N, C-alpha and C positions, 0 to 999 in steps of 0.2 A: 321437497328435496333441499331447499334452502335451509329449513329448520334442521334437517338431519346433518347437513354439512356443518352448520354452526355448532351443533351439539358435539359432533366428533372433534372439531377444533378445540372446543372448551375442555373436552375430556382428555385428549391426547396431546394437544398443543401444536399439532401439525397434521398434514394430510398424507404426506409421503416423504421419504428420505431424499436428500439431494443426490443427483447423479453427476459424477465428475469424470473428466477425461483420465485415461490410464497414465500413470507415471511411475518412475522408480526413483528412490533416493539413491543417487549414485555416489555422492561424496558428502562428507561432513567436515566442517571446518569451524572450530570455535563455537560461536553463537548461531551458526546458520547451517542449513542443509541445502544441497543442490538437487533439485528435481529435474529429471529429463522426461519429456512427454513424447508420446507417439507409439509406445509399445515395441515389442521385440521385432515386429515385422516392418517397422517404419524405416524407409530408406530416403533420407533427405536429398532433395535435388540440389540444394545449396549446402555446401559442406561447412561454411563458417557458422559457428553457433550463435544463437540469438538468446541473450540473457535478459529476462524480465525482472525488474526490481519493484517490489511493492512498497507503499508508504508504511510508516511504523504502526499506525493505529488500526490497520486492518490486516486480515490474514492473507497469506499468499494466494488463497482461492479467489481474490479479487479478479484474477485473470481467468477464472473458470467457475463463475457463479452458477451457471446453468448451461445445458447443452446448446440452447439457441442463442446465448449471449456469451459464449466462451471464446476468449481471445486465443488461448492456447490451441483449441480445436481448429479455429479458423487458420491460424498460422501453420499448424502442422499439415493441414490439408493443402496448403500452398507449397508444401515441400520443404519447409524450413526445419532446422534442427533446434527445437525449442527447449529452453531451460528456464527455470524459475528459482530464484534464491528465496528460501523460506526461513524467516527469522523466528518462526514459532510463536508461542504465546508466552511472553516474558513472565507473566504472573504465575505460570505453571512450571517454570524452570528455575533451578537453583541459581541465585544471583541475578536472575533475569531483570529485576526491577532496579538493579544497579548499573545497567548497561549505559554506556555513553554514546554520543553521536559518533565519536571516533571509532568505537567498536564496530558500528554498522558500516561505516565507510571502509574500514580495514577488511571487514568480511567480504564486501563486494570486490575490493582490490585483490584479495587472495583468490576469489572465485575466478576473476579474469585470468590471473596467472595460471591457475589450475586448468582452466578450459583451453588456454593457448597450448600448454604443455601436452594436454590430452588429445586435442583435435589437430594441432598443427596449424591452426588458423587464428587470425585476429577475431575479436568478439564484437558483435553488434549489441549495443546497450539500448534497452527500452525501459522507460520509467513513467509511471503515472503519479501525479501529485508529488509528494515528497520523494518518491522513488526516482522521479526525473531529476530532482534536485541533487540526489546522491550521484546520479549519472553525470551531472555538470561538474560536481566536485571531483569525481574520478577522472574526468577528461583533463581537468586542470592539474590534479595531483600527479597524474602519470604523463603529463604533457602529450596526451593522446596516444602514447605508446601502447600497442596491443588492442586499440579500439578501432574497429572497422568503420563504425558509424554510430550516430547518437540520435535516438528518436524519443521525444518526450511529449506528454500531453497533460494539460492542467498543472504545469510545473513552472511557476513564475521565476524569472531571473530578478526582476525588480518588483518586490512585494509592495513597496510603497506606492507603486503606480496604480495599484488596485484601490487605493483610497480616493475619497473625493478630492477634487483638484484644490490643493492648498499649497502654499509656499513650502519648499523643501525644508527650510530652516524651522518653520513652525511644525511641520510634520515630525522632524527629528526630535524636537523638544517634547512633543506629545508622547512619542515612543519612549523617550528617556524617563518621563514622569510615570508612564505606565509600568516601565520596568522597575522603577523604585517601589511602586505599590505592589508589584507581584513577587519581587524577590523573596521576601520573608515567607509568604504563604507557600511558594513553590519549594523553598528549602525544607519546609516541614512535611511536604508530601513525599511519599515513596514513589509516587507517579500518578498518572490518571488511569483509573480502572476502565476496563472495557465498556461497562455500561455507561460511563460518562462520555467516552469518545463517541459511542453510538448516539447518545442523547444530543451531544453537540452537533453531530452531523445532521441529525433530524431538524434541529433548530435552524441550522444554516440553510436547510432546504425545506422549510416549513410548508410552502405552497405545494411542492411536489408530494410531500408526505400526506397532506390532506387529500390531494387528488388521488393518490394511490389507495387511501382508505376508502374513499367514495367508490372508486372503481371496484375494489375488493367486495364491498357490500352489494354492489349491483350484480356481481357475478357469483354470489353465494349459491344460486340455483344450478350453476354449471360446474359440475365436478371436474370435467376435463380441463376447463379454463383455469380452475383453482390449482389443479396439480401442475399445470404448465408454469404458473407464476410462483409456485410454492418455494422453490429454491431461493429466488431473489427476495421474497417476503421474509424468509428466515434469516438470510444474510443481512439485509438492512434492518431487520428487527433486533439484531444484537449478536447473532452467531458469527457474523463476519468481522466483528470488532474485537481487538485485543488491547491490553494495557499499554500505555506509553510510559516507559521508564523515566523516573524523575530526572536523573542527570542528563539524559538525552533531550528531554523536554525543555529543561532550563537552558541548555546551550542553543537549542533551536530558536527559542524566543530571543535570547541575547544576540546571537550571531545573525540569524536570518531575518527576524522580524524587526528588532530594534536597530541594528547596525546595517542591515541590508547588504551583507557581505558578498553575496553573489554578484552584486553590481559594483559595490565600492572596493571589493578586494580585502585581503587581510585575513581570510579564514585559515586557521591553522589546524592541521591534522597531526595528532600524536606529538604535539609540541610541548 
């Protein structure tokens, strides 16, 4: 059975197609689309909408990778009105690789306005990684107007705090030198393609990547176990990653990484 499964994977590249929670694209605004989850029969127990914001380098399906690890499914079952803002795949859309960080912040801001007008309620913002950093920016940009609550995970306010303990002045100087070295190469890039963002993610989690590979090999004989983990294997293998537009990447490095604006202040939107 292990040999048969290995041959099928080599021939087709996958065992089964991913299964996702049902949703409708209810509204489109500029560079983004608003998905609403739950299906026609869903009657939320909580009327205030919950808007999930993904980071730039992954698809909106980060919140719905597989049925057993689906954030949108879990939240919908709790009786919440779940929405996800989908920025799409920049590399597949006209002008997508020219998007700026401000374009994304503005898209989330417009989504909040639209959801408030449509539902009559303030919006709960939820963000993972850079999606949470967008949520911080929106809370500041709007002075919290229209935002019912803010929930983030894996979204640092003080990026420099994640570095080894060194003097703040020294850390700042290191980042400035790094910025000088990166500016010209980044200026020449249209952006980071999806396969590079996927590779970078794997390198940052190399131990987990090796562990998953070993576990996958051990389960080659078990077709049911392979199918259960197929969606996450494909997502982490590259299907879940999209390009990071050059202008957005450059401003993210300059404002968030080098100057640590979420902590120091001074971040400008559409200025």
